[in-house]
C-alpha positions as a printed NumPy array, in Angstrom:
array([[-13.441,  21.344, -14.223],
       [-11.856,  22.413, -11.282],
       [ -9.123,  19.934, -10.559],
       [ -9.761,  19.532,  -6.811],
       [-13.383,  18.929,  -7.116],
       [-12.961,  16.185,  -9.581],
       [-11.542,  13.879,  -7.155],
       [-14.347,  14.919,  -4.541],
       [-15.639,  11.317,  -5.638],
       [-12.555,   9.461,  -3.992],
       [-12.565,   9.321,  -0.078],
       [ -9.56 ,   9.838,   1.802],
       [ -9.464,   6.437,   2.916],
       [ -9.769,   5.013,  -0.464],
       [ -7.222,   7.457,  -1.837],
       [ -4.838,   6.174,   0.723],
       [ -5.443,   3.002,   0.279],
       [ -5.393,   3.177,  -3.724],
       [ -2.732,   6.285,  -4.241],
       [  0.266,   4.397,  -4.881],
       [ -1.059,   0.972,  -5.887],
       [  0.146,  -0.649,  -9.003],
       [ -3.458,  -0.076, -10.509],
       [ -3.041,   3.963,  -9.796],
       [  0.372,   3.729, -11.79 ],
       [  1.51 ,   4.317, -15.008],
       [  4.347,   4.981, -17.318],
       [  5.141,   8.119, -18.871],
       [  7.967,  10.218, -19.682],
       [  9.778,  12.391, -17.056],
       [  7.95 ,  15.694, -18.701],
       [  4.45 ,  14.202, -18.808],
       [  4.911,  13.001, -15.756],
       [  6.203,  15.974, -13.742],
       [  2.672,  17.863, -15.289],
       [  0.396,  15.353, -14.735],
       [  1.395,  14.53 , -10.931],
       [ -2.044,  15.348,  -9.169],
       [ -4.105,  16.505, -12.319],
       [ -7.454,  15.778, -12.435],
       [ -8.013,  12.809, -14.554],
       [ -9.266,  14.617, -17.908],
       [ -5.793,  16.701, -17.653],
       [ -4.084,  14.156, -17.235],
       [ -5.549,  12.313, -20.453],
       [ -4.671,  15.366, -22.518],
       [ -1.207,  15.308, -21.199],
       [ -0.986,  11.526, -22.091],
       [ -2.239,  12.399, -25.446],
       [  0.292,  14.649, -25.95 ],
       [ -2.698,  17.785, -26.325],
       [ -1.298,  19.818, -23.497],
       [  0.618,  22.93 , -25.216],
       [  3.288,  22.65 , -22.477],
       [  4.397,  19.253, -23.768],
       [  2.819,  19.164, -27.676],
       [  6.29 ,  18.404, -29.452],
       [  6.227,  15.23 , -27.079],
       [  3.091,  13.755, -28.791],
       [  1.029,  10.881, -27.6  ],
       [  2.638,   8.37 , -25.252],
       [  4.466,   5.477, -26.699],
       [  3.55 ,   3.454, -23.905],
       [  0.751,   0.417, -24.407],
       [ -0.072,   0.764, -20.782],
       [ -0.721,   4.373, -20.69 ],
       [ -2.207,   4.043, -24.232],
       [ -5.155,   1.837, -22.66 ],
       [ -5.832,   4.522, -20.108],
       [ -6.623,   6.957, -23.277],
       [ -8.267,   4.345, -25.291],
       [-10.821,   4.008, -22.474],
       [-11.362,   7.444, -21.763],
       [-12.086,   7.604, -25.261],
       [-14.787,   4.976, -25.338],
       [-16.865,   6.705, -22.283],
       [-14.975,   5.37 , -19.205],
       [-14.667,   9.291, -17.9  ],
       [-14.216,   8.213, -14.343],
       [-11.22 ,   7.421, -12.438],
       [-11.621,   6.017,  -8.731],
       [-11.672,   2.936,  -6.876],
       [-13.253,   0.45 ,  -9.461],
       [-11.269,   1.799, -11.947],
       [ -7.887,   1.129,  -9.89 ],
       [ -9.028,  -2.316,  -8.878],
       [ -9.976,  -3.256, -12.685],
       [ -6.536,  -1.862, -13.705],
       [ -4.689,  -3.671, -10.881],
       [ -6.48 ,  -7.12 , -12.376],
       [ -5.2  ,  -6.022, -15.695],
       [ -1.328,  -5.332, -14.732],
       [ -1.46 ,  -8.584, -12.469],
       [ -2.3  , -10.759, -15.432],
       [  0.276,  -8.962, -17.879],
       [  3.499,  -9.265, -14.797],
       [  2.273, -12.789, -14.393],
       [  2.897, -13.735, -17.748],
       [  5.769, -11.751, -18.82 ],
       [  7.829, -12.591, -15.711],
       [  6.54 , -16.227, -15.023],
       [  5.369, -15.233, -11.631],
       [  3.376, -17.926,  -9.739],
       [  0.192, -15.799,  -8.704],
       [  0.065, -17.152,  -5.212],
       [  3.394, -15.41 ,  -4.96 ],
       [  1.954, -12.291,  -6.23 ],
       [ -0.992, -12.365,  -3.915],
       [  1.532, -12.758,  -0.678],
       [  3.211,  -9.299,  -1.504],
       [  0.303,  -7.941,  -2.592],
       [ -1.614,  -8.453,   0.621],
       [  1.4  ,  -7.064,   2.732],
       [  0.838,  -3.912,   1.135],
       [ -2.763,  -3.625,   2.01 ]])
């Protein structure tokens, strides 16, 4: 797949709005993060799984929130776009609210200032 064409379904406006949003971020070790930067989604998943020959010795990511992306991909969710980013934001928001015992209203105020 041509990596640049893989992102062609995302408009410039959507890209600018969601590129650095919580829903579009994941945890990775340094090497995987460097390799995955702007690659297409399928290539990113291979890197997360440790299947890229440049980091094969690293193995599959140990971060559960990144493993969830792999599992979703393997279950047929092979497109990454606005809807997936929004869904992931909602998932991560629920996790953060529970872990840090944050008031949802406070979280929403922070998020609205970024948009």
